[in-house]
C-alpha positions as protocol buffer text, in pm:
chain_id: "A"
residue {
  index: 1
  type: UNK
  ca { x: 11342 y: 1757 z: 5737 }
}
residue {
  index: 2
  type: UNK
  ca { x: 11258 y: 2001 z: 5458 }
}
residue {
  index: 3
  type: UNK
  ca { x: 11519 y: 2243 z: 5263 }
}
residue {
  index: 4
  type: UNK
  ca { x: 11424 y: 2596 z: 5171 }
}
residue {
  index: 5
  type: UNK
  ca { x: 11742 y: 2614 z: 4980 }
}
residue {
  index: 6
  type: UNK
  ca { x: 11881 y: 2896 z: 5235 }
}
residue {
  index: 7
  type: UNK
  ca { x: 12230 y: 2848 z: 5328 }
}
residue {
  index: 8
  type: UNK
  ca { x: 12264 y: 2929 z: 5684 }
}
residue {
  index: 9
  type: UNK
  ca { x: 11869 y: 2810 z: 5767 }
}
residue {
  index: 10
  type: UNK
  ca { x: 11758 y: 2470 z: 5890 }
}
residue {
  index: 11
  type: UNK
  ca { x: 11417 y: 2403 z: 5947 }
}
residue {
  index: 12
  type: UNK
  ca { x: 11326 y: 2134 z: 6190 }
}
residue {
  index: 13
  type: UNK
  ca { x: 11006 y: 2007 z: 6265 }
}
residue {
  index: 14
  type: UNK
  ca { x: 10865 y: 1869 z: 6567 }
}
residue {
  index: 15
  type: UNK
  ca { x: 10560 y: 1756 z: 6702 }
}
residue {
  index: 16
  type: UNK
  ca { x: 10399 y: 2124 z: 6778 }
}
residue {
  index: 17
  type: UNK
  ca { x: 10640 y: 2388 z: 6624 }
}
residue {
  index: 18
  type: UNK
  ca { x: 10875 y: 2467 z: 6358 }
}
residue {
  index: 19
  type: UNK
  ca { x: 11259 y: 2551 z: 6458 }
}
residue {
  index: 20
  type: UNK
  ca { x: 11460 y: 2807 z: 6253 }
}
residue {
  index: 21
  type: UNK
  ca { x: 11791 y: 2838 z: 6297 }
}
residue {
  index: 22
  type: UNK
  ca { x: 12025 y: 3130 z: 6179 }
}
residue {
  index: 23
  type: UNK
  ca { x: 12265 y: 3323 z: 6208 }
}
residue {
  index: 24
  type: UNK
  ca { x: 12087 y: 3663 z: 6270 }
}
residue {
  index: 25
  type: UNK
  ca { x: 12102 y: 3804 z: 6631 }
}
residue {
  index: 26
  type: UNK
  ca { x: 11788 y: 3804 z: 6831 }
}
residue {
  index: 27
  type: UNK
  ca { x: 11585 y: 4128 z: 6731 }
}
residue {
  index: 28
  type: UNK
  ca { x: 11478 y: 4313 z: 7055 }
}
residue {
  index: 29
  type: UNK
  ca { x: 11286 y: 4603 z: 7063 }
}
residue {
  index: 30
  type: UNK
  ca { x: 11322 y: 4695 z: 7418 }
}
residue {
  index: 31
  type: UNK
  ca { x: 11593 y: 4971 z: 7308 }
}
residue {
  index: 32
  type: UNK
  ca { x: 11456 y: 5201 z: 7073 }
}
residue {
  index: 33
  type: UNK
  ca { x: 11111 y: 5185 z: 7216 }
}
residue {
  index: 34
  type: UNK
  ca { x: 11232 y: 5312 z: 7575 }
}
residue {
  index: 35
  type: UNK
  ca { x: 11473 y: 5527 z: 7428 }
}
residue {
  index: 36
  type: UNK
  ca { x: 11150 y: 5717 z: 7238 }
}
residue {
  index: 37
  type: UNK
  ca { x: 10939 y: 5599 z: 7565 }
}
residue {
  index: 38
  type: UNK
  ca { x: 11178 y: 5761 z: 7803 }
}
residue {
  index: 39
  type: UNK
  ca { x: 11215 y: 6080 z: 7567 }
}
residue {
  index: 40
  type: UNK
  ca { x: 10826 y: 6130 z: 7527 }
}
residue {
  index: 41
  type: UNK
  ca { x: 10828 y: 6078 z: 7951 }
}
residue {
  index: 42
  type: UNK
  ca { x: 11130 y: 6309 z: 7963 }
}
residue {
  index: 43
  type: UNK
  ca { x: 10949 y: 6586 z: 7766 }
}
residue {
  index: 44
  type: UNK
  ca { x: 10565 y: 6563 z: 7930 }
}
residue {
  index: 45
  type: UNK
  ca { x: 10754 y: 6568 z: 8274 }
}
residue {
  index: 46
  type: UNK
  ca { x: 10920 y: 6869 z: 8172 }
}
residue {
  index: 47
  type: UNK
  ca { x: 10642 y: 7062 z: 7979 }
}
residue {
  index: 48
  type: UNK
  ca { x: 10459 y: 6964 z: 8357 }
}
residue {
  index: 49
  type: UNK
  ca { x: 10735 y: 7201 z: 8516 }
}
residue {
  index: 50
  type: UNK
  ca { x: 10708 y: 7437 z: 8302 }
}
residue {
  index: 51
  type: UNK
  ca { x: 10349 y: 7521 z: 8290 }
}
residue {
  index: 52
  type: UNK
  ca { x: 10336 y: 7495 z: 8689 }
}
residue {
  index: 53
  type: UNK
  ca { x: 10584 y: 7762 z: 8696 }
}
residue {
  index: 54
  type: UNK
  ca { x: 10401 y: 7939 z: 8432 }
}
residue {
  index: 55
  type: UNK
  ca { x: 10094 y: 7934 z: 8656 }
}
residue {
  index: 56
  type: UNK
  ca { x: 10269 y: 8012 z: 8981 }
}
residue {
  index: 57
  type: UNK
  ca { x: 10433 y: 8324 z: 8783 }
}
residue {
  index: 58
  type: UNK
  ca { x: 10096 y: 8403 z: 8652 }
}
residue {
  index: 59
  type: UNK
  ca { x: 9877 y: 8336 z: 9005 }
}
residue {
  index: 60
  type: UNK
  ca { x: 10160 y: 8588 z: 9164 }
}
residue {
  index: 61
  type: UNK
  ca { x: 10172 y: 8799 z: 8879 }
}
residue {
  index: 62
  type: UNK
  ca { x: 9725 y: 8836 z: 8910 }
}
residue {
  index: 63
  type: UNK
  ca { x: 9790 y: 8893 z: 9311 }
}
residue {
  index: 64
  type: UNK
  ca { x: 10020 y: 9171 z: 9234 }
}
residue {
  index: 65
  type: UNK
  ca { x: 9779 y: 9339 z: 8988 }
}
residue {
  index: 66
  type: UNK
  ca { x: 9457 y: 9267 z: 9223 }
}
residue {
  index: 67
  type: UNK
  ca { x: 9684 y: 9470 z: 9493 }
}
residue {
  index: 68
  type: UNK
  ca { x: 9765 y: 9727 z: 9306 }
}
residue {
  index: 69
  type: UNK
  ca { x: 9394 y: 9753 z: 9157 }
}
residue {
  index: 70
  type: UNK
  ca { x: 9273 y: 9747 z: 9529 }
}
residue {
  index: 71
  type: UNK
  ca { x: 9519 y: 10013 z: 9620 }
}
residue {
  index: 72
  type: UNK
  ca { x: 9422 y: 10276 z: 9360 }
}
residue {
  index: 73
  type: UNK
  ca { x: 9080 y: 10229 z: 9426 }
}
residue {
  index: 74
  type: UNK
  ca { x: 9149 y: 10294 z: 9798 }
}
residue {
  index: 75
  type: UNK
  ca { x: 9269 y: 10627 z: 9708 }
}
residue {
  index: 76
  type: UNK
  ca { x: 9030 y: 10718 z: 9455 }
}
residue {
  index: 77
  type: UNK
  ca { x: 8756 y: 10636 z: 9749 }
}
residue {
  index: 78
  type: UNK
  ca { x: 8973 y: 10876 z: 9973 }
}
residue {
  index: 79
  type: UNK
  ca { x: 9010 y: 11145 z: 9718 }
}
residue {
  index: 80
  type: UNK
  ca { x: 8642 y: 11157 z: 9650 }
}
residue {
  index: 81
  type: UNK
  ca { x: 8560 y: 11179 z: 10010 }
}
residue {
  index: 82
  type: UNK
  ca { x: 8789 y: 11463 z: 10003 }
}
residue {
  index: 83
  type: UNK
  ca { x: 8630 y: 11630 z: 9762 }
}
residue {
  index: 84
  type: UNK
  ca { x: 8292 y: 11557 z: 9932 }
}
residue {
  index: 85
  type: UNK
  ca { x: 8339 y: 11886 z: 10147 }
}
residue {
  index: 86
  type: UNK
  ca { x: 8439 y: 12108 z: 9834 }
}
residue {
  index: 87
  type: UNK
  ca { x: 8082 y: 12012 z: 9660 }
}
residue {
  index: 88
  type: UNK
  ca { x: 7946 y: 12060 z: 9973 }
}
residue {
  index: 89
  type: UNK
  ca { x: 8036 y: 12380 z: 9955 }
}
residue {
  index: 90
  type: UNK
  ca { x: 7988 y: 12493 z: 9581 }
}
residue {
  index: 91
  type: UNK
  ca { x: 7717 y: 12298 z: 9453 }
}
residue {
  index: 92
  type: UNK
  ca { x: 7508 y: 12142 z: 9780 }
}
residue {
  index: 93
  type: UNK
  ca { x: 7492 y: 11908 z: 10020 }
}
residue {
  index: 94
  type: UNK
  ca { x: 7263 y: 11685 z: 9846 }
}
residue {
  index: 95
  type: UNK
  ca { x: 7583 y: 11682 z: 9608 }
}
residue {
  index: 96
  type: UNK
  ca { x: 7827 y: 11602 z: 9849 }
}
residue {
  index: 97
  type: UNK
  ca { x: 7579 y: 11291 z: 10011 }
}
residue {
  index: 98
  type: UNK
  ca { x: 7635 y: 11183 z: 9631 }
}
residue {
  index: 99
  type: UNK
  ca { x: 8003 y: 11197 z: 9641 }
}
residue {
  index: 100
  type: UNK
  ca { x: 8049 y: 11009 z: 9993 }
}
residue {
  index: 101
  type: UNK
  ca { x: 7818 y: 10749 z: 9892 }
}
residue {
  index: 102
  type: UNK
  ca { x: 8034 y: 10681 z: 9577 }
}
residue {
  index: 103
  type: UNK
  ca { x: 8347 y: 10680 z: 9782 }
}
residue {
  index: 104
  type: UNK
  ca { x: 8210 y: 10407 z: 10024 }
}
residue {
  index: 105
  type: UNK
  ca { x: 8115 y: 10219 z: 9724 }
}
residue {
  index: 106
  type: UNK
  ca { x: 8420 y: 10206 z: 9614 }
}
residue {
  index: 107
  type: UNK
  ca { x: 8608 y: 10182 z: 9888 }
}
residue {
  index: 108
  type: UNK
  ca { x: 8359 y: 9869 z: 9934 }
}
residue {
  index: 109
  type: UNK
  ca { x: 8419 y: 9746 z: 9610 }
}
residue {
  index: 110
  type: UNK
  ca { x: 8812 y: 9767 z: 9689 }
}
residue {
  index: 111
  type: UNK
  ca { x: 8749 y: 9556 z: 9996 }
}
residue {
  index: 112
  type: UNK
  ca { x: 8595 y: 9302 z: 9850 }
}
residue {
  index: 113
  type: UNK
  ca { x: 8863 y: 9308 z: 9565 }
}
residue {
  index: 114
  type: UNK
  ca { x: 9140 y: 9270 z: 9811 }
}
residue {
  index: 115
  type: UNK
  ca { x: 8920 y: 8987 z: 9994 }
}
residue {
  index: 116
  type: UNK
  ca { x: 8834 y: 8752 z: 9742 }
}
residue {
  index: 117
  type: UNK
  ca { x: 9115 y: 8540 z: 9547 }
}
residue {
  index: 118
  type: UNK
  ca { x: 9226 y: 8563 z: 9148 }
}
residue {
  index: 119
  type: UNK
  ca { x: 9005 y: 8213 z: 9055 }
}
residue {
  index: 120
  type: UNK
  ca { x: 8695 y: 8364 z: 9247 }
}
residue {
  index: 121
  type: UNK
  ca { x: 8732 y: 8732 z: 9038 }
}
residue {
  index: 122
  type: UNK
  ca { x: 8746 y: 8540 z: 8729 }
}
residue {
  index: 123
  type: UNK
  ca { x: 8453 y: 8307 z: 8770 }
}
residue {
  index: 124
  type: UNK
  ca { x: 8260 y: 8623 z: 8915 }
}
residue {
  index: 125
  type: UNK
  ca { x: 8384 y: 8777 z: 8499 }
}
residue {
  index: 126
  type: UNK
  ca { x: 8336 y: 8448 z: 8334 }
}
residue {
  index: 127
  type: UNK
  ca { x: 7970 y: 8481 z: 8515 }
}
residue {
  index: 128
  type: UNK
  ca { x: 7912 y: 8837 z: 8403 }
}
residue {
  index: 129
  type: UNK
  ca { x: 8009 y: 8819 z: 8092 }
}
residue {
  index: 130
  type: UNK
  ca { x: 7764 y: 8503 z: 8019 }
}
residue {
  index: 131
  type: UNK
  ca { x: 7460 y: 8688 z: 8172 }
}
residue {
  index: 132
  type: UNK
  ca { x: 7503 y: 9009 z: 8020 }
}
residue {
  index: 133
  type: UNK
  ca { x: 7743 y: 8951 z: 7690 }
}
residue {
  index: 134
  type: UNK
  ca { x: 7644 y: 9305 z: 7529 }
}
residue {
  index: 135
  type: UNK
  ca { x: 7733 y: 9521 z: 7865 }
}
residue {
  index: 136
  type: UNK
  ca { x: 8084 y: 9313 z: 7863 }
}
residue {
  index: 137
  type: UNK
  ca { x: 8140 y: 9396 z: 7503 }
}
residue {
  index: 138
  type: UNK
  ca { x: 8038 y: 9765 z: 7550 }
}
residue {
  index: 139
  type: UNK
  ca { x: 8274 y: 9770 z: 7836 }
}
residue {
  index: 140
  type: UNK
  ca { x: 8533 y: 9605 z: 7674 }
}
residue {
  index: 141
  type: UNK
  ca { x: 8522 y: 9834 z: 7394 }
}
residue {
  index: 142
  type: UNK
  ca { x: 8488 y: 10178 z: 7598 }
}
residue {
  index: 143
  type: UNK
  ca { x: 8823 y: 10064 z: 7808 }
}
residue {
  index: 144
  type: UNK
  ca { x: 9001 y: 10014 z: 7482 }
}
residue {
  index: 145
  type: UNK
  ca { x: 8917 y: 10328 z: 7396 }
}
residue {
  index: 146
  type: UNK
  ca { x: 9047 y: 10462 z: 7700 }
}
residue {
  index: 147
  type: UNK
  ca { x: 9363 y: 10277 z: 7720 }
}
residue {
  index: 148
  type: UNK
  ca { x: 9434 y: 10383 z: 7337 }
}
residue {
  index: 149
  type: UNK
  ca { x: 9346 y: 10782 z: 7443 }
}
residue {
  index: 150
  type: UNK
  ca { x: 9619 y: 10750 z: 7714 }
}
residue {
  index: 151
  type: UNK
  ca { x: 9898 y: 10534 z: 7502 }
}
residue {
  index: 152
  type: UNK
  ca { x: 9848 y: 10801 z: 7248 }
}
residue {
  index: 153
  type: UNK
  ca { x: 9874 y: 11083 z: 7453 }
}
residue {
  index: 154
  type: UNK
  ca { x: 10165 y: 10952 z: 7609 }
}
residue {
  index: 155
  type: UNK
  ca { x: 10324 y: 10926 z: 7229 }
}
residue {
  index: 156
  type: UNK
  ca { x: 10204 y: 11283 z: 7164 }
}
residue {
  index: 157
  type: UNK
  ca { x: 10372 y: 11405 z: 7487 }
}
residue {
  index: 158
  type: UNK
  ca { x: 10689 y: 11197 z: 7443 }
}
residue {
  index: 159
  type: UNK
  ca { x: 10764 y: 11285 z: 7055 }
}
residue {
  index: 160
  type: UNK
  ca { x: 10670 y: 11667 z: 7126 }
}
residue {
  index: 161
  type: UNK
  ca { x: 10993 y: 11858 z: 7109 }
}
residue {
  index: 162
  type: UNK
  ca { x: 11020 y: 12103 z: 7396 }
}
residue {
  index: 163
  type: UNK
  ca { x: 11190 y: 12491 z: 7323 }
}
residue {
  index: 164
  type: UNK
  ca { x: 11372 y: 12590 z: 7561 }
}
residue {
  index: 165
  type: UNK
  ca { x: 11500 y: 12952 z: 7533 }
}
């Protein structure tokens, strides 16, 4: 036997291995690793649930927006169709026919919008941007300008004091 000059430790040698007897408890790694692993898995599960809820909510909002846009386009198409008669009287039948054609095109676009799923619309928009980036950027800038003017007009009318006399 070999002595290492340590109290409580007595190594013994066998034919194939060395055995050390100590007073220390055995070290187990299952407690902390399992706890950390369990916490990580719980976080992943909760994040997955939240992601699914957010996706479902976004899809619902997109479907609602799609329905509103289709309804607004239908109303605009009806207005143009109704205005075509007035255009016939004031400007001539040829211009009234332009108004009717525009109303039909808008109505067709509205029907197409209503029939497509949100994912298909996003794919179509993505393809359009890839094929015509200049037109997409110009359209986005024009829409931004129009929205800014609408918001500014709304803010201006809200802050203008009304004088009743």
